[in-house]
N, C-alpha and C positions, 0 to 999 in steps of 0.2 A: 499560395497553395489553397485551392477552394476546399471548403468543408461541407459541401452541399449534402453529402450522402451519409453523414454520421447517424442520423436517425434510424437508418436501416440496420445498424449494428445491434447484435443481440448478445449480451455478455452474462456469464454466470460466475459469480464470485463465491469462493468458499475460503473460510479461514477464521482467525480469531478476531471476535469483535469486542469492543470495550466502550465505555462511556467516558468521554473526556469532560471533566468538570473544571471550570475556571472560577477563581475567586479574585476579583479585581479590587484593589484599594490603594490608599495612600500610606506611605511610610514617613513618619515624622519624628520618630524616636526609637531608641534601643531599650530593649526590655531590661528592667532591674533585675530580673531573675537569672538571665543568661546573656551572653553577648550576641543577641540575635535581634534583627528588626521586628518591630510591632506593626502589623499591617491592620489597618482599620478597613474592613471589607465594606465596600460601597455598592457592589453589584456582583451578580454571578451569571454564568452561562453554562449551557450543556451542549455538547456536539457528539455525534457519533465518531468513534475512532477505530483505529486498526482496519480490518477488512471493511467495516462499515463506512469508513472514510474513503476507501477505494470505490465503494458502490456509489457514494455521494458524488465523487468526481466523474464517474461514468455517466450517472444521471444528468449532472450539470452540462455535459457535452451534448445531451440530447439523445443518447443511445438508450436502448432498452436494457434493464439490468435486473437480474435475480440474485439474491443473497441467501446463502445457506450457512447457518452457524448455530452455536450453542450458547445459551445464557442460563443464569440461575432463576429460580422462582422468587424474584424479589422486585423492589421498586425500580432499581437501575435497569433490569431487564425489560420491564414494561415500559420504561421511559425510552429505551433504545427502539423498541417497536414503534412507538408513537412517532418519534423523530424520523425514523426511516420511511414509514409509510407516508409521512408528510412530504418527503422528498421524491415521492413517486416510485419508490423501489418495491419490487415484488419480493417481499422478505419472508423467509422461513426460519424462524429462531426456534430450534429444538430446546425445550425447557428441561434442565437437570436440577431437580430439587436438592441434590447433594452438594451443589457448588453455589458460590456467590458470583454474580456477574462482575467481570473485571472492570474496575473503575480507576482511572487516573486523575487525581486531584492536583491541580496546579495553582499555586498562589502567585499572583502577578502584582508587582508594585511599580509604578512609573514605567510601564512597558517592558519591565524586566521580570523574568521568571525567578522567583526567590526559592521556591520549594516544590517538590512533586512528591505526592504520597500515592502508592499503589495498593489496591485491594484485589487479590487474585487467587483462584484455585483451579485445578485442572478438572475437566469433565470426565464422566465415567465411561467405561468401555461400551456399555449398552447403548447409551445415547449416541456415541460416536458411530456405532454400527448402523443405527437407524438413519443417521445422517448420510452415511455411505450409500444406502439403499435408495434414498431420495435423489442423491447426486446422480446415480445412474439413470433414473427416470427423467431427470431434468435435462440431460445431455442433448437430446434431440431437438430441444428448442433454444439452442445457442449456437453462435458462430465461434466463440472463443472462451476459454476458461481461465480465471485468474485465481491462483492459490496463494493466499496472503498469509504467510507464516510469521507469527509474532512469538512463537515458542511458548504459547500458553496451553498447548495440548489439544487444540481443536483440529489439527491435521495429522493425527496419529496414522491415518491410513493414506498418506499423501502419495506413496508409491502406487497403490492400487488405483487412486484417482487419476493419476497421470496415464497409467496404462489404459484405463477405461476411455478416458478422453481421446487419447491418441488413436485408439482402436476405432473410435467413432468418427475420426477424421477432423478433430477439433484442435486449433491451436491451443497450447498450454503455456501460460506465463506464470512464473514463480518469483515471488518476492521472498528471498531466503532469510534464514535465521540460523546462527550457530556456525560451527567450524566443520560440519560433516555435510557436504553437498551430495553425497552419493544417493541420498533418498530422492533427489530431484532428477535422477538419470532419465532420459527419454523426453523431457520437456522440450517445448519448442525454444523457449528463451528463459533464462534466469537473470535477475537484475540486482546483483549485489551493489552496495555501496563500497567506497574505497576501504573502509575498515573491515567490512565483512569479507572482501576478497582477500585482503592481506592475512586474515585469520586462516584462510584455507590454503593459499599458495605461498604465503611468506612475503617478505619485502622484495621490492624490485629496485634495481639501480638506475634504470632509465626507461624511456618509452620502448625501446627494442626489447628489453627484458620483460616489461609488463606484457607486451604482445605475445612473447613466446610462452609465458606463464598462463595467460588467458586462453591462448589457442590450445595449450595442452590440456587444460581443465575442460574446455568445450568439447574437445575430442573424446576425452575420457568419459564424460557424462552423456555423449551422443546428442548434444544439443545442436539446434540449428543456429543458435546465436547466443552470445553472452554480452549483456549491456552492463557496463560498469558506470555508475554515477559517482562523480569525482569533485563534488562541491565546487569551489571556485575555478576548477580546472575543466568544468563542463562534464561531458560524458563521452564514453568510447564504446562502440559496437564492435564486437569481433564475430565474424561469420565466415562462411566458406568463400565468399567473394572477396574477402579482405577486411580491413578495418575502416570504420567510419568515426571521425572525431567531431564533436560539436563543442564550440567554446561556450563558456557560461554567458548567459545574456541578462542576469539579474541586474536591475538598475539600483536597487536598494534591498538589503536583506534585514528583515526583521525577525524571522522565525523559520528554521529549517524543519521543524517538526511536521511530519505529514507530507514533506516534498517527495519522498519515495512513492507514496500512495498516488500522487498526482501523475508521476512519471509512468508507472505501470498501468494506470487507468487510461491515459492518453495513448500510450503505445498500443494497448490492446484494441481500443476503439478504432485507431487508424488501420491496424493490421486487419481487423474484422471487416472493414470497408474496402479492403483490397489494396491499401497503400503498400509500397515497396519499403524495404528497411530504412533507406536514407530519409524518405518522406516521414515515416513513422517516428524515427529518432529525432528529426528536426522538430516536429510538433511536440514531442514529449519534452524536449530540452527548453523550448520556448515556454510551454506550460509551467515547467518548474521555475523558470525565471519569474514568472508572474506570481506564483503561490508563495514564494519565499518573502515577498514583499507584504504579506498579510500575517496577522498575528494568529497563532495557534493552528489547529488542524482546520484547513480552509480548502475551498475548491476553486477551480478555474471554469468559468462558464463558457459556453460556445462562442458568445459575442466577444468576450475578452480574448480568446485564443485566436479568433479570426482576426481581430484587430492587431494583435501582436505579431501574427505571421505576415500580415500584409502592409 
């Protein structure tokens, strides 16, 4: 599958951004204070996470990308701005002095995540309303919109955003959160993982039962498609023309964090370039197989995806 036209795609991403911090070290003893490992930190890394990682994945594929989100007036927010600008992303981070930027701190020892500490607060109504106004202004300069919902409060107006984007003729892709998908009604496609779908439709007994439940949800929400990512079982797309299943292609799995970001980013870029659903899902599945072989929130570059597809 040739990827010659990816640079023509223009994506707008809205959602919850966060700063992913990693402390790497060695574990050589157990603490005398409590039965926990002692990590001697040797190095640290910072990477954009959440919707910011989706934006990094889009940029890594060579497409044009704008990012709209909310951060606090703090060091973590300023660091996110720097990292995103360095990735070539047209970033607009609305500053809310009343909140702290979401930070996820992971402690890694011998390639294993030992602990994660989260710092987060929800943004104010006034800042979110200002973001909605900018969203409407930016719609004319994109081919597709990704709404990346991490449940941190940044997508309070998601229903209005979907209606605005669809009225403007844009494809809308949603990475969902929680057990109420009604707020995503009218989107082009929603991309839950296996656990997220189960929380909404309940358990399924076999592939036929899954297809019935998925199709009922797709129909109820008025979606063009529903893409379910299923870890070692690959992914399944349910749309009007029938179902498309892709087997998992990962050679080695180090870390699945951020894999959903890579899936929705690749799917959106492919659709924005005119790919049909089977082509877009195949590319997203292959990209996911590459990214889970990397540690932490990572991206798949254009050359990597090209090589993996051919």
